[in-house]
Structure formats: C-alpha cells, structure tokens
RODO-2510 file (C-alpha; in nm, 4 decimals, decimal comma):
residues 297
     n   res          X          Y          Z
     1     m    -2,0652     0,2040     1,8999
     2     p    -1,7149     0,3405     1,8407
     3     s    -1,6206     0,6573     2,0279
     4     r    -1,5919     0,9878     1,8459
     5     n    -1,2149     0,9800     1,8886
     6     g    -1,2090     0,6276     1,7501
     7     v    -1,3894     0,7436     1,4369
     8     l    -1,1558     1,0425     1,4064
     9     f    -0,8539     0,8146     1,4447
    10     a    -0,9826     0,5933     1,1631
    11     c    -1,0336     0,9002     0,9429
    12     m    -0,6832     1,0245     1,0176
    13     c    -0,5271     0,6881     0,9326
    14     l    -0,7256     0,6742     0,6084
    15     v    -0,6336     1,0291     0,5081
    16     w    -0,2622     0,9933     0,5831
    17     g    -0,2518     0,6546     0,4158
    18     l    -0,3995     0,8003     0,0977
    19     t    -0,1767     1,1103     0,0767
    20     f     0,1004     0,9203    -0,1006
    21     l    -0,1268     0,8357    -0,3933
    22     p    -0,1975     1,1950    -0,5080
    23     v     0,1744     1,2745    -0,4855
    24     k     0,2475     0,9908    -0,7266
    25     i    -0,0349     1,0896    -0,9607
    26     a     0,0613     1,4577    -0,9626
    27     a     0,4268     1,3723    -1,0318
    28     e     0,3222     1,2567    -1,3782
    29     h     0,2150     1,6134    -1,4607
    30     v     0,4318     1,8481    -1,2522
    31     p     0,7777     1,8235    -1,0895
    32     p     0,7472     1,6699    -0,7393
    33     i     0,9244     1,9440    -0,5422
    34     f     0,7190     2,2034    -0,7293
    35     f     0,4082     2,0131    -0,6193
    36     a     0,5298     2,0081    -0,2583
    37     a     0,5899     2,3841    -0,2783
    38     a     0,2362     2,4396    -0,4084
    39     r     0,0968     2,2406    -0,1178
    40     f     0,2618     2,4514     0,1498
    41     v     0,2246     2,7835    -0,0296
    42     l    -0,1482     2,7262     0,0164
    43     a    -0,1535     2,5228     0,3390
    44     g     0,0701     2,7573     0,5413
    45     p    -0,1493     3,0681     0,5149
    46     l    -0,4601     2,8561     0,5722
    47     l    -0,3131     2,7244     0,8984
    48     l    -0,2211     3,0780     1,0044
    49     a    -0,5722     3,1960     0,9234
    50     w    -0,7062     2,9067     1,1306
    51     a    -0,4828     3,0186     1,4185
    52     g    -0,6532     3,3597     1,4148
    53     r    -0,5119     3,6124     1,6583
    54     d    -0,2547     3,3606     1,7768
    55     a    -0,0807     3,3785     1,4380
    56     l     0,1352     3,6675     1,5629
    57     r     0,2295     3,5060     1,8923
    58     v     0,5899     3,4199     1,8052
    59     p     0,8487     3,5405     2,0592
    60     v     1,1464     3,7222     1,9090
    61     e     1,3920     3,4817     2,0704
    62     a     1,2195     3,1858     1,9016
    63     r     1,2244     3,3178     1,5443
    64     g     1,5706     3,1962     1,4494
    65     r     1,4966     2,8412     1,5571
    66     l     1,1552     2,8629     1,3918
    67     v     1,3186     2,9332     1,0553
    68     a     1,5763     2,6571     1,1028
    69     t     1,3186     2,3975     1,1990
    70     a     1,0924     2,5004     0,9095
    71     m     1,3790     2,4215     0,6728
    72     l     1,4109     2,0747     0,8255
    73     v     1,0465     1,9864     0,8921
    74     n     0,9055     2,1221     0,5667
    75     t     1,1669     2,2128     0,3052
    76     g     1,4093     1,9281     0,3713
    77     c     1,1500     1,6657     0,4526
    78     y     0,8923     1,7218     0,1822
    79     s     1,1336     1,7934    -0,1012
    80     l     1,2912     1,4530    -0,0385
    81     v     0,9702     1,2640     0,0434
    82     f     0,7788     1,3976    -0,2581
    83     w     1,0724     1,3382    -0,4943
    84     g     1,1208     0,9905    -0,3509
    85     t     0,7517     0,9023    -0,3752
    86     a     0,7534     1,0106    -0,7401
    87     h     1,0138     0,7399    -0,8128
    88     a     0,9261     0,4618    -0,5667
    89     p     0,6099     0,2535    -0,5085
    90     t     0,3708     0,4522    -0,2904
    91     g     0,3202     0,1651    -0,0455
    92     l     0,6918     0,1183     0,0183
    93     a     0,7402     0,4951     0,0422
    94     a     0,4675     0,5088     0,3089
    95     i     0,6252     0,2239     0,5060
    96     v     0,9710     0,3813     0,4965
    97     n     0,8268     0,7208     0,5915
    98     l     0,5618     0,6515     0,8541
    99     a     0,6989     0,3380     1,0191
   100     s     1,0464     0,4883     1,0592
   101     i     0,9335     0,8089     1,2324
   102     p     0,9538     0,6527     1,5831
   103     i     1,3001     0,5138     1,5018
   104     w     1,4474     0,8390     1,3718
   105     s     1,2834     1,0290     1,6592
   106     l     1,4634     0,8118     1,9138
   107     l     1,7996     0,8696     1,7474
   108     a     1,7417     1,2424     1,7062
   109     s     1,6408     1,2763     2,0718
   110     r     1,9539     1,0930     2,1779
   111     l     2,1920     1,2932     1,9581
   112     i     2,0381     1,6379     2,0111
   113     e     1,8952     1,6268     2,3631
   114     g     2,1045     1,3483     2,5131
   115     t     1,7917     1,1514     2,5984
   116     r     1,8695     0,8153     2,7509
   117     i     1,7807     0,5216     2,5266
   118     t     1,6787     0,2010     2,6994
   119     r     1,7756    -0,1468     2,5852
   120     r     1,4251    -0,1908     2,4552
   121     q     1,4623     0,1198     2,2421
   122     v     1,8058     0,0122     2,1196
   123     a     1,6386    -0,3086     2,0035
   124     a     1,3765    -0,1014     1,8222
   125     v     1,6420     0,1015     1,6420
   126     g     1,8319    -0,2128     1,5456
   127     l     1,5231    -0,3914     1,4223
   128     g     1,4154    -0,0823     1,2299
   129     f     1,7459    -0,0680     1,0473
   130     v     1,7232    -0,4382     0,9691
   131     g     1,3762    -0,3874     0,8232
   132     l     1,4890    -0,0843     0,6263
   133     c     1,7928    -0,2665     0,4889
   134     f     1,5757    -0,5663     0,4005
   135     l     1,3354    -0,3479     0,2036
   136     f     1,6247    -0,1897     0,0163
   137     w     1,7840    -0,5291    -0,0491
   138     t     1,4524    -0,6632    -0,1782
   139     r     1,4216    -0,3819    -0,4287
   140     a     1,7884    -0,3992    -0,5278
   141     a     1,7474    -0,7720    -0,5946
   142     g     1,4587    -0,7040    -0,8302
   143     g     1,1523    -0,7477    -0,6111
   144     l     0,8282    -0,7765    -0,8031
   145     g     0,7504    -0,6113    -1,1320
   146     s     1,1167    -0,5311    -1,1979
   147     a     1,0481    -0,4763    -1,5685
   148     q     0,8223    -0,1819    -1,4803
   149     r     1,0444    -0,0352    -1,2122
   150     d     1,1604     0,3236    -1,2164
   151     p     1,5418     0,3229    -1,2539
   152     l     1,5580     0,5724    -0,9658
   153     e     1,3454     0,3594    -0,7312
   154     l     1,6213     0,2832    -0,4803
   155     w     1,7253     0,6473    -0,4768
   156     g     1,3613     0,7341    -0,4236
   157     l     1,3316     0,5136    -0,1163
   158     a     1,6610     0,6526     0,0149
   159     a     1,5259     1,0052    -0,0332
   160     v     1,2111     0,9170     0,1635
   161     a     1,4233     0,7777     0,4486
   162     l     1,6471     1,0856     0,4515
   163     g     1,3468     1,3170     0,4353
   164     t     1,1935     1,1403     0,7353
   165     l     1,5189     1,1863     0,9260
   166     s     1,5093     1,5573     0,8397
   167     y     1,1530     1,5794     0,9711
   168     c     1,2330     1,4020     1,2981
   169     t     1,5445     1,6123     1,3563
   170     g     1,3430     1,9286     1,3028
   171     a     1,0658     1,8017     1,5285
   172     v     1,3086     1,7394     1,8139
   173     l     1,4643     2,0842     1,7691
   174     t     1,1129     2,2333     1,7704
   175     r     1,0478     2,1108     2,1242
   176     k     1,2474     2,3986     2,2714
   177     i     1,0196     2,6650     2,1212
   178     a     0,6927     2,4701     2,1100
   179     p     0,5737     2,5714     2,4611
   180     a     0,6036     2,9411     2,3700
   181     i     0,4117     2,9256     2,0407
   182     p     0,0499     2,8076     1,9910
   183     t     0,0433     2,4786     1,8004
   184     l    -0,1475     2,6010     1,4939
   185     t     0,0725     2,9107     1,4788
   186     l     0,3851     2,6980     1,4921
   187     a     0,2597     2,4655     1,2182
   188     g     0,1425     2,7583     1,0066
   189     w     0,4727     2,9450     1,0183
   190     q     0,6791     2,6313     0,9640
   191     s     0,4647     2,5510     0,6604
   192     t     0,4849     2,9053     0,5244
   193     i     0,8592     2,9450     0,5773
   194     g     0,9174     2,5937     0,4505
   195     a     0,7184     2,6802     0,1379
   196     v     0,9627     2,9608     0,0598
   197     g     1,2473     2,7114     0,0764
   198     l     1,0586     2,4627    -0,1411
   199     v     0,9856     2,7264    -0,4060
   200     a     1,3522     2,8299    -0,4167
   201     l     1,4689     2,4680    -0,4334
   202     s     1,2222     2,3790    -0,7079
   203     l     1,3200     2,6770    -0,9214
   204     a     1,6877     2,5943    -0,8699
   205     i     1,6866     2,2264    -0,9661
   206     e     1,3621     2,1452    -1,1506
   207     p     1,2585     2,2373    -1,5062
   208     v     0,9550     2,4406    -1,3977
   209     t     0,7593     2,6010    -1,6803
   210     a     0,4440     2,8087    -1,7172
   211     g     0,2688     2,4915    -1,8285
   212     h     0,3216     2,3427    -1,4840
   213     l     0,1322     2,6333    -1,3289
   214     d    -0,1546     2,5584    -1,5661
   215     a    -0,1351     2,1896    -1,4721
   216     l    -0,1932     2,2736    -1,1052
   217     a    -0,5406     2,3951    -1,1961
   218     a    -0,6216     2,1009    -1,4230
   219     w    -0,7318     1,7417    -1,3690
   220     p    -0,5936     1,5402    -1,1942
   221     t    -0,3291     1,7631    -1,0343
   222     a    -0,5764     2,0142    -0,8933
   223     q    -0,7747     1,7377    -0,7227
   224     a    -0,4549     1,5798    -0,5878
   225     l    -0,3383     1,9150    -0,4539
   226     g    -0,6753     1,9868    -0,2948
   227     f    -0,6791     1,6486    -0,1232
   228     i    -0,3368     1,6740     0,0382
   229     i    -0,4018     2,0326     0,1504
   230     v    -0,7517     1,9896     0,2917
   231     a    -0,7380     1,6278     0,4044
   232     g    -0,3671     1,5800     0,4703
   233     s    -0,2635     1,9168     0,6150
   234     l    -0,5811     2,0609     0,7676
   235     i    -0,8126     1,7743     0,8641
   236     g    -0,5491     1,5123     0,9419
   237     f    -0,3339     1,7508     1,1438
   238     t    -0,6288     1,8844     1,3424
   239     i    -0,7440     1,5335     1,4294
   240     y    -0,3913     1,4392     1,5347
   241     l    -0,3743     1,7369     1,7720
   242     r    -0,7049     1,6349     1,9319
   243     l    -0,5943     1,2741     1,9722
   244     l    -0,2596     1,3869     2,1109
   245     r    -0,4527     1,5813     2,3747
   246     d    -0,7091     1,3114     2,4540
   247     w    -0,5129     0,9886     2,3993
   248     g    -0,1483     1,0829     2,4442
   249     a     0,1459     1,0349     2,2080
   250     f     0,1480     0,6538     2,2228
   251     y    -0,2073     0,5846     2,1053
   252     a    -0,2162     0,8805     1,8669
   253     g     0,1066     0,7491     1,7133
   254     l    -0,0475     0,4132     1,6252
   255     y    -0,1277     0,5525     1,2800
   256     a     0,2278     0,4388     1,1943
   257     f     0,0923     0,0815     1,1719
   258     i    -0,2332     0,1487     0,9887
   259     s    -0,1683     0,4275     0,7383
   260     p     0,1113     0,2397     0,5545
   261     v    -0,1195    -0,0603     0,5062
   262     i    -0,3790     0,1715     0,3532
   263     a    -0,1088     0,3206     0,1284
   264     v    -0,0031    -0,0260     0,0098
   265     a    -0,3642    -0,1269    -0,0635
   266     a    -0,4315     0,1992    -0,2483
   267     g    -0,1160     0,1634    -0,4555
   268     m    -0,2071    -0,1916    -0,5535
   269     a    -0,5702    -0,1077    -0,6323
   270     v    -0,5239     0,2209    -0,8190
   271     l    -0,1749     0,2010    -0,9679
   272     g    -0,1299    -0,1753    -0,9881
   273     e     0,1860    -0,1614    -0,7741
   274     p     0,3272    -0,5050    -0,6867
   275     f     0,3708    -0,6077    -0,3243
   276     g     0,4902    -0,9595    -0,2446
   277     a     0,6045    -1,1755     0,0469
   278     a     0,9543    -1,0248     0,0612
   279     e     0,8176    -0,6709     0,0772
   280     a     0,5664    -0,7810     0,3409
   281     l     0,8445    -0,9296     0,5580
   282     g     1,0410    -0,6062     0,5423
   283     a     0,7267    -0,4130     0,6327
   284     l     0,6586    -0,6387     0,9312
   285     l     1,0109    -0,5779     1,0613
   286     m     0,9547    -0,2026     1,0302
   287     f     0,6171    -0,2246     1,2056
   288     a     0,7668    -0,4332     1,4868
   289     a     1,0418    -0,1766     1,5359
   290     a     0,7883     0,1068     1,5416
   291     g     0,5803    -0,0843     1,7959
   292     i     0,8778    -0,1271     2,0289
   293     a     0,9786     0,2373     1,9894
   294     l     0,6252     0,3593     2,0624
   295     s     0,5552     0,1190     2,3488
   296     q     0,5613     0,2301     2,7091
   297     r     0,6859     0,0415     3,0130
***
C-alpha cells in the first residue's frame, strides 16, 4: 500500500498539473491578469485566516522585504504566467514554468546570495537553456497545429519564463525573512499584498468591465476560479509544506517532472492541444536539466 505522503504527493502533482487548464478556460471569458487578481484577492485572506493568531506575527524589520517579495512572487510572477498561459498551449506553459523553477532558482541564488554553483549545476543551467531555446525554436518554426496557433504564442511562452524567473528571484529574497515569519502567514501576506499589485496592474492595462465581474460568478469561470483557489493555493500548498517537512526539498520538488506531464495530457484531452516529437524532445531536455539541478551528491 502506498504511504500517506505518497498519496498526498500524487494529489499535489495532479492538482498543480491541472491548474493551467482553468487559467486557459477562464481567459476566454475574463482578462488573464484580472483572473489572477481574483485568485489572490480570495486566496490571500483565506491563507491568513488559516494561519490564525500567527497572521500578525510579522516583525517590523521584515515588512519592507515582505512587500518587495510579494511583488515578485505574486504580482510579477502570476501576471506574466497567467497572461502567457492565455496565449500559449497549457502543456508547454507548464513545462516552461514548472521544469525551469530549479534552473532559475540556481541562478537567482548565485546572483543574489553568491551561492557557489558546482559543475554539475552549471551543466543543469546550460541544458535547461538548451531545452528552453529548443521549445521556442520549435514553436517559431511552426510546431504542430500552426494554423490554429495564437499569434502571441511565443510571447506567451516568454512571459511564462519571465514570470517564473520573477517567482524564483522573489523566493530567494524571501529566505532572509522566512525564519522570522510563520510559513502560512508569509504565504498569506505575500498573496494579499501581491493581489493589490495584480488589481492595480489589471486596471491599468486590461479592458476590465462590469461584465467581467459578473463572469467571475458564472460558468465556467467561477468553477475555474474555485479550483485554483481551493486546490491550487490551499490544498496543493499545504501538501507541499508537509512533504517539505517530511521528505525534504529534493523529493518534494519532484513534482517538476510529473505535473507538466499531467498538464500536457489535460491540454490534449480537453482542449485538443497538439504535442509532437519535437515538443517532447524539448520537454525531455527541460526535465533532464531539472533533474540535475534538483539532484544531490
């Protein structure tokens, strides 16, 4: 019989693999950054409520960095990732996002903290960039289903990559204040502050109307929003924290290999997104790079 943590890990991989699908579906009814703002406007207070009394445990000296990291981890990341997913195939968006997190994290740690990068990790970074460039070249050359492609597809994938870099940079900067703030409190405030930035950004650059507010409460946007809040933000995040405690960062981070595969399968099954041999080769290069970056001596 599988262990309880094994079952939870499978659930987490499934949930995070499926979160790209509701973003794509909702983008047909509401602007993507507006949808991201709605997610965190609701998810942030829920996380703070879950934190209970710890919600106020934020040292004064940590508040400035908390705001800055919220802008990177939530506002910067999810505005770009949601916009990019709205214009790119969900499977490729998931690969670029999830499989590149270990790569960007290595570079951010090196540039911000001066962390030494081993030859093995340099190889991971190099291979990751090769895989990323191959995926972009594949799409630029036409890939599959070119007649049905969004004209902003390449920009969408670039936005996902840049959003992931924003997330990893913010995550590295968060390490300095993380020991002083309870984990749920930190996530709750970053989500809440990030939501303010997302709302401002959406109102500034998207054609938001009263009809979009109505759409949030209607099928299928309401169901998509509920899924990414409850499953993606609350359940998935809680499971990840438990696995991080029980398994460590390496094994908990193995979702980077499984969730993108689920996203590709879901995109093909539900949206009819094409995925051929060239895309698969680029994905394998990204997975190999993530494996090297995650691996321990």
